[in-house]
N, C-alpha and C positions, 0 to 999 in steps of 0.2 A: 397450710395455715393461711387464713384470709388476711386481707390488708388490715382490717379493724383489729383483729387479735394481735397481729404483729406489732402494730403501732402502739397498742395498749402497754407493751413492754417498756415503752419510753413514757415517762411522766409528762403530762401536758405542760407545755412551755409557759403558758399564761398562769397556771395554777401554782406551780412550784418550780421556779426557774433554777434554783440551786440543785434540786434533785434531778431535773431534766438534764442539766449539765453533766452531772455525775453519770447518769444513765447513758448519755451519748458517748462519753469517754470510754466507758466499759463495753457498751454494746457494739460500738464501731471498732473495738479492739485497738484503741489508740494507746492505752496505758492500763496498768492494773496496780492495785495496792500490794505492798510487800510486807514482810515481817520486820523490816526496818521502819519503825514508826515515823510517819511524816515524809517518807520517801516512796517514790513510785518507780515501777519498771516501765520504760517506754517500749511498747511493742513494735513489731516491724512496720506496721502501717503508719503509726504515729512517728516513728523515727524517719520513715521515708519522706514525710512532710517536712520534718526538720532538716533533712539532707538537702531538699530542694531550696529551702530558705537559706541554708548555709552556702550552697553553691552560688546562688544569685548574689547574695551579699558579699561573699568573698571576691567575686569577679568585680563588683563595684569598688571594693576596697583597693584591689590591685590597680584598677584604673586611676586611683587617687594616690598611688605610690606607697600603699601600706604593705609591710612585710610581716609574715607570720612567724611567731616564735613559740616556745613553750617553756614555762617556768615552774618551779616546785609547788606542790600542793600544800606543803608545810611551811609556815612562817614563824621564825623565832619570836618570842614575846618581846624581846628587847627592840626588835625592828618595828613591831606594831606600835610600841609605846612612843616612838619618836615624833609622831604627829598627833598632838593632843586632841584636837577636835575630831579627827578621824577615828581614833581609838574609842573616844567617848560615844561617837555615833554608832559604832558597831559592837561595842561591849556586850549588850544584851543578847546578841545573836551568835556570838563566837563559841565554837566548840574547841576544847583543848586536848592535846595529847600529852600525857604526863608520864607514861611508862612505855617502854619498848624493849623487846628482847628479854622480858622478865625483870628488867631493872628500872628504877625510877630515874627519869632524865634530870640532868643538871639544870637544864632550862626547858620550860614547857614550850610546845609549839601549838599555834592555832592552825586549824584546817582552813585554808584560805576562804574568807568571805568575799574578798576582792584583792587585787594585787598591786595597788599603788605603792605600798611600802617596798615590796620585793623589786619592782621595776626601778624605783627611785634609787635604791642602794646599788643596783648594778649600773644604772646610768652614771652614777657618781664615779664608778671605776672606768667606764668606757669613754667618757667625755673629757676632752682636753681643750679643743679649739673650736672656734665658730665654724671651722671647715667641716667638723664632724656632724654639724646640724643641718636639717632636722633629723631626729630619729623617730620614725613613724612605724611603731610596732603594734601587733595585735596577737592575742592568743585565743584560740577556740579551746574551751576547757569546761570543767565542772567546778562549782563552788558550793560551799556549805554554809547555810545560815539557819540557826536554830529557831525557826518560826514556831510560835505557840499554836496558831491555827493554820492548818494546811488544807489545800485543795489542789487536786491534780493540775499540773502545768501552771496554775495561777500563783500558788505559793507552796512549793515543795521545799523541804529542808535542803536537799541536794538538787541542783538543776544545772542544765547546760546553758552556756552562753558564749559570747565573744566579749573580750574586754580589750579595747584599744588603749594604748598608753603612749603618749608622744611628748617629746621635748623640742623646744624651738629657741631660736636666737632672739626673737623679739616678741613682746606681748601681742602685737598686731597679727603676726604670723600664727601664733598659737590660737588667738581668738578666731581667726579666719578658718583654721582647721576644725575648731570646735563646731562652728556653724555648718561647715561643709559636711561633716559627718551626720549632722541632723538632717541635712538634705538627702544624704544617702538613705537614712532610715525612712524618710518620707517616701522615697522611690520604692523601697522594699515593701512598705506597708500598703501604699496606694496602688502601685503598679502590679506587684506580685500577689498580694493578699486581698486586693480589691476593697480596702477599708480606708475611707478618708480620714486624715489626721488634722488635729488642731495643734499648731506649732506656737511655742512661746517660751518665755523664761519663767522658771520657778521663783516663788517668793523666797526671801532669805530663810524663813522658817522651814520651807519644804525642800531647800536645796541639799545636795549631797554633802555629807560630813567632810569638811576640809576644802570645799570648793569656794571659789570667789563668785562663780555664777554657774547655775545648772539650767540647761535648756531641755525641753521635753517635746515628745510627740504623744498626744493623747488621743485615744479612740473611744467612741461611744458604743456600748453594747446594746443588744436587743432590748434589755430591760431598762435602759436609760442610765445605767451606771457607767462611770468612766474607767478606763484602763490605761495606766501609764505604760506605754508600749516601747519606749526607747528613750534614753537620756544621753546627753553629751555635756561634759563638765569642763569649765575653764578654771584651772587651779592657780594661775599666776605663778608665784614663787612659794606658795604655801607648803609644798613638799620639797622643792629643790633646796630651800634654805636649811631645814633641819637635816636633810640627807646629804648636804654638801654637793649638790649637782651643779658644778660651776665650770666655766670655760673662759679661755682667753678671748676677749672680743676683738673686733677689728682694730681697735685703738691700742691693743696690747694690754688692756686692763682685765682683771678678773671680774666676772659677772655670773650671777645665778641664771640658769635656764628657766624658760617659761613652759608650763606643763598642761596637758589635757588628758582626759580619759573619757571613754564612751562605750556604751554596751546595749545589746539586745539579747533576749534569752528565749528559752522554750516557752515562756509566757505567751509568745506570739501564737502558739497552737491554741491556747485558751481564747485568744482574741478571735481567731478564725471560727472556732466553735460558737462563741457567744454573739458574734456580729452577724453570722450568716445562717446559723442552724434554724430548724423549724420542727414541727411535731413529727416529721418523718425521720428526723435525726440530723446528721451532719450534712453540710452543703459546702463543697470545696470549689474555690475559684480554679478554673482550668490551668492557669499558669503554675500553681503550686501543687495541684492534685497529683499524687503518685500514679493514679490510673485516670487517664482522661476519658477513655471510652471502654465500655465493657460490652462484649458480644454475648447475648443470651439466646442460644438456639431454642426454637419452640418445636415440639414434637420431634425430639432428638432421635427417637427410635426409628423414624421413617427414613427411608433410603435417601442418601445424598445430603441430608441436612447437616450432619456433623462435618462432613467433608467440605461443604460450601462454607460453613462457619470458619473452619480451619483455614481455608483458602483466603477468606476475607481478612482474618487475623494476621496471617503471614504477610499479606500485602500492606495492611494499614500500620503494622507495628514498626515499619521503617520510618514512619512520619510522626506517629503519636504514641503516647504511653498507653498500651493496650492490655486488656485482660480478656481471656476466653473462658467462659463458665461452662465447663462440660460435666459438672457434678450431676451424677445420675440418681442421687438419693433425695433430691429436692424437686418440687414442682416449679415450673416457670414463674408462677405467682410469688412463691416464696423468694425466688432469686431476685425478682424485680424489687420487692420490698427490701431485701438484704442490701442490694447495691444502692438503692435510694438512701437507706440508712447510713451507708458508708460515704455518701456524698459524691459519688462518681458523676461528673458533669453530664456525660452523654451515655445513654444505654442504646445499644443496637439490637433490635429484635428481628430474627429471621426464621421463617418456617417454610414448609413445603409450597404453600401458595405464593409466598413472596418470591421464592426461588424461581417458580414457574413464570412469574410476571417480571422477573429481573429487577426486583426492588428490595428494600429493607425499611424497617420503621425505626426512626430516630426519636428518642424521648429525652428531653432536656430536664435536668434535675432542678434547675432554678424555678421554672414555671410549670413543670410536668406536662408541657405541651408535646403533642406527637405530630410527626410529619412523615410522609412516605417519600422516599428518595430513590431514584434509579441507581442501581449499583455502579453504573458507569460514572455517575456524578458524586459518588459517596465521599471520596477523599476531599473534594472541593467543598462540599456542603459541611462536612465535619469541621474543616478549617474555619469556615465562616461562622459556624454555630459556636465554636469555642470562643471566638472573639466576641460574639454577641452576648454570650453568657457572662464572660468576664466583665464586660461593660455594664450589663444589667445588674450584676451583683454589687458593683461599686455604686451605681445610681440609686439602688434601693437603700443602701447604707447612708448615702448622702441625703436622701429625702428624709429618712428617719431622723438624722441629726438636725436637719433644718426644722422639722416638726417638734423636736424635743429641745430646741434652744429658745429660751425666753429672756426677757429683760426685766429687771426688778429695780425699784427705787427706794425700797425700805427693807429692813431686816424681816419684817412680817411677810412681805411679798416674796423674798428669797425662800422662806420656809414654805409658803403656800405653793409656789411654783414647783418646788421639789416634791412636795407631797402629792400634788395633783398630776404632774406631768413627768416627774423625774427628769433626767437629762442635764444639759448645761444651763446655767443661769448667768447672764452677763450683767455686771454692775460696774459702777465707778468705785474707786477705792482711794483712801487717803494715804495708804502706804504703811499704816500703823499695824504692827503685829497684834496688838490688843483687839483690834476690830476683826482681824482674821480669826483669832481665837474665839471671839464671840459668835461669829457665824458658825463655826464648827460646833460650839456648845449648844446653840439653839437648833441647828438644822441637821447636824451630823455630817455636813458637807465640808470637804477640804477645798482650798484654792487649787484649781487644776493648773493654771498658768496665767501669766500676763501675756496675752497674744501679741505676736509681732504686728498683726493687722489691727491697729487700734481704732476705736470709735469714740466719739464724745457723746455720752448718753445723758449726762447731767453735770452739774457743777459741784455737787456735794457727795460725800461718802454716805451710803445708805445706813451705816451702823452708827457713826458718831455725829454726822451732820457737818463735819469740817470740810474744808476745801479738798476736792478729789484731784488726784494727779494722774491717774491712769485707769484704764479699763481692765477688769479682771474677770476670769471665768471660774465659777464654783461648780462643784458636782460631787455626788456621793461616788465612792470608788470601790474597786476591787483591790 
């Protein structure tokens, strides 16, 4: 199968981005649809990417004193009802269990959409003194939210994530932890996934149900839409009061603890696909790629080729995540296309003439450039190349974000900028939710965040003309 025919099986990225995305998810065997509507099966290749994200993130958590736990998937209705704003925020997405063992239950249970209520009720049992604090816990688990429109990884009804839940002695300590976890997410997304993030605080309208403040890391995708990629929430005492999470403070008085929660999910796989992919398919940053290099022998039937390829594989797999493609029912051309579509950062081609000359050909997935490398220098060059690819992929995303970030001074300009360039639009803002609603109504864009790095662009709000207090970033979203 020629390259052109192979690539035709993936929809053109510029013609139909949504279909291109679905094609890549299925063709690269990351996930598949199931008979459970709105839920996907994550296939081994997709799950291996998630495992690499999980491993990297979990190490960062543990460096920051986080301990892993596991809590029930079922939450009694009475527990969920205790925090009014929280239950109202999640009510439309909750799935309920009303029967079990052939009998109607006395109290119905929701399948966890998130676990603040379950953590809070147990913290109230476990906490007695300031000496017990902080409790910095996290669970890696699945959650269920009855989304009306679903898309693999981006919005599945059931998805995998981690949810951190912590309680603290002081508001300052809780706030510090909230922002520290946002920094961890920044490292995960920028260092591991090679995607630059925009960091800031969500508006009151966009913050998590029950939170006092929600902080976010936003990423820009190939088509200029934003993806909320991780959030960290400061709750203050919004949960600890209704759940009676209190302790004896240093003065011997009773006080309610201060709480946080924070999470990232398998949505990050969607971010990798949409930030880096192209018309050949997936493109994986080397640090997160399940396979960093694949060896494809050419003219395998010729004497010594398979053996040399096996020898190289056995030597290199000690240092890199390797694959050796010895499939004898496909041509080398098909294999090249196949591995490109799966996004493997480096392909190593070796045939009889290469073996004779003591060389191999390296092909990098990000630029498709080829180079001939002496076998004696192969390990060193692969190490260098993986670093170059990781950096280049980050730089490409950063350049795109810069090109797709504009400034607007009127509501009309916000709409025009989004229609012409998509991406982020920076404006000043008066802080009024009515103006935020108006931007969404006219442009279809939501506020992404109030960035930590503020700029003074103008004195007035582009919507109402009143005095502006802060810079805000708008964008259409996934």
